[in-house]
C-alpha positions as CSV (number, residue, x, y, z in Angstrom):
1,M,296.9,55.3,124.5
2,K,296.6,58.7,126.0
3,I,294.6,59.8,122.9
4,I,292.0,57.1,123.5
5,K,291.6,58.0,127.1
6,Q,291.1,61.7,126.2
7,F,288.7,60.9,123.3
8,P,285.5,61.0,125.5
9,L,286.7,64.3,127.0
10,I,287.2,65.8,123.5
11,I,283.7,64.7,122.4
12,L,282.2,66.2,125.5
13,I,283.9,69.5,124.8
14,A,282.9,69.5,121.2
15,I,279.2,68.9,122.1
16,F,279.3,71.8,124.6
17,L,280.8,74.2,122.0
18,I,278.3,73.2,119.3
19,S,275.3,73.7,121.7
20,C,276.4,77.2,122.6
21,R,275.9,78.7,119.1
22,T,273.9,81.9,118.8
23,T,270.8,81.9,116.7
24,T,269.9,84.7,114.3
25,N,266.6,85.7,113.0
26,K,266.9,86.2,109.3
27,D,263.3,87.2,108.7
28,Y,263.4,90.3,110.9
29,P,266.7,92.0,111.2
30,I,267.3,94.5,114.0
31,D,267.2,97.5,111.5
32,N,263.5,96.8,110.7
33,L,262.4,96.9,114.4
34,G,262.5,100.7,114.6
35,K,260.4,101.1,111.5
36,N,257.6,98.8,112.8
37,I,257.3,100.6,116.1
38,D,257.0,104.0,114.4
39,E,254.2,102.9,112.1
40,N,251.8,101.7,115.0
41,P,252.7,103.7,118.1
42,N,249.6,102.7,120.1
43,P,247.3,100.2,118.1
44,E,245.3,99.2,121.1
45,K,242.6,101.5,122.5
46,K,241.6,101.3,126.2
47,R,238.0,101.1,127.3
48,M,236.5,101.6,130.7
49,E,233.0,101.6,132.2
50,I,232.3,103.9,135.2
51,K,229.2,104.5,137.2
52,F,228.1,107.5,139.3
53,S,225.2,107.2,141.6
54,C,222.9,109.4,143.6
55,G,224.0,112.8,142.4
56,E,227.7,112.1,142.1
57,D,229.3,113.2,138.9
58,G,233.0,112.9,138.3
59,I,233.0,112.5,134.5
60,K,234.8,115.9,133.9
61,E,238.0,114.5,135.4
62,Y,238.1,111.7,132.9
63,L,237.3,113.9,130.0
64,D,240.1,116.3,131.0
65,N,242.4,113.3,131.0
66,G,241.7,112.5,127.3
67,W,238.9,110.0,127.6
68,N,235.9,110.1,125.2
69,I,232.3,109.0,125.9
70,L,231.2,106.2,123.7
71,K,227.9,105.4,125.4
72,E,225.9,107.0,128.2
73,D,223.0,105.3,130.0
74,S,221.0,106.1,133.2
75,Q,218.7,104.2,135.4
76,E,216.9,104.6,138.7
77,K,218.7,103.4,141.9
78,I,217.9,103.3,145.5
79,C,220.3,105.7,147.4
80,T,219.3,105.2,151.0
81,W,217.1,102.8,153.0
82,K,215.1,103.3,156.1
83,S,213.7,101.0,158.8
84,V,210.0,101.3,159.8
85,P,207.9,99.2,162.3
86,A,205.7,96.6,160.7
87,T,202.8,97.4,163.1
88,K,201.8,100.3,165.4
89,D,202.6,98.5,168.6
90,C,206.0,97.1,167.4
91,D,209.1,97.9,169.4
92,M,212.0,97.9,166.9
93,E,214.7,97.9,169.6
94,N,213.5,94.8,171.4
95,D,211.6,92.9,168.7
96,K,213.8,92.5,165.7
97,G,211.2,90.5,163.7
98,C,208.9,93.5,163.3
99,K,211.3,95.8,161.6
100,I,210.8,96.4,157.8
101,T,213.4,98.1,155.6
102,K,212.0,100.4,152.8
103,P,213.7,102.6,150.3
104,D,214.1,106.2,151.5
105,K,215.6,108.1,148.6
106,I,215.6,107.1,145.0
107,G,218.2,108.7,142.6
108,K,219.7,108.1,139.2
109,E,222.8,106.0,138.4
110,K,224.7,107.1,135.3
111,I,226.8,104.6,133.4
112,Y,229.5,105.8,131.0
113,L,231.5,103.7,128.5
114,L,234.8,105.6,127.9
115,E,237.6,105.1,125.4
116,K,241.0,106.5,125.2
């Protein structure tokens, strides 16, 4: 009679023990992991795009850190803006509607595509 009462407990313990088995990966043993890492130490290359505008140039810092230039491009860019009155009798301080903003200085923007 005691065995019948303990039967559900025995089954519960057996299910618990069976579910706690460790799994092993037979395709890739641990010994092969070291060899795969040594073959491809850094398969991915990093790419970055940087821009320098209006006379700034900091590309030397990147080249000193091991980056290589893949592509270089330049284009004109407005560096500063200035406000001028729309008419001769316009007061820009009191009449905000007569103020016109125009480009003041135009420079070059350099765009670099870098790879490491």
